[in-house]
N, C-alpha and C positions, 0 to 999 in steps of 0.2 A: 894399319894397326901394327905396332911393333911387336917383337917376339915376347918381350916381358908381359905386356898387356894380354896377349893372347894366351900365354901360359896361366896368368892369373884367372882369366875367364874359364879356361878348361878345368883348373883346379876347383873353382867354385861350383862348377857343374857336378863334379864327382863328390865333393865334400859338403853336401847340402845338410842343413840342420834338420834333424828328424823331429817330428812333432811329438809332444808328450801330453797325455791326458792327465786330468787331476787324479784319477784312480792309480795310474802308473806312478805319478809323483809320490802318492802316499806310500805305495809298496816300496818304492826305491828309498824314500826317507826312512822307513822302518828298517830296511836292510842296512842302510848306512849307520843308523843309530845302534843296531844290534852288533855291528862290526866296530863300534867306537870311532867311526869316521864322522865326527861332529861337523866338520867344516862343509862337507858335501851335503849332509842332512840339513844344516842351517841354510845353505843356499836354496835348497828345494823348498823348505818350510817358508822362508820369506818370499820366494818368488811366486808361490801359489797361494800364500796366505792360509796355510794349514793350521788347524786348531789342535790342541793337545788331545782332545777327545777323539778326533779322527785318527790320530797316530796311535793312540792306545787301543782303539777298536781294531786296528789293522794288525796288532800283534807286537808292538814295541813294549819293552819292559818299562815298568813304572819308574824305576830309578833313572833310566836314560832320559825319560821325558821330564822328570822332576829336575834333573841337572840342567836342562835347557829352558827352565821356566822364564828366564829373561827374554827369550825369543818369542814365547807365546804370550807374554804380557800378563802372566798370572802372578799373583802376590802370595 
């Protein structure tokens, strides 16, 4: 095995993707919405299929959820 390939394997061992539960995704999405980081919030919402109700119950402001109504599919 060459040097480059062995470095890539070693890096992959140290930089493993951490698992995220649905509850953690909800709290992170709320945190991102409250910080006006809509890109990261949108990524989590679409990845986990979160609903507006779940986000509101977790503590997000109504205005921030209403602003993202196209993501939740609400009319």
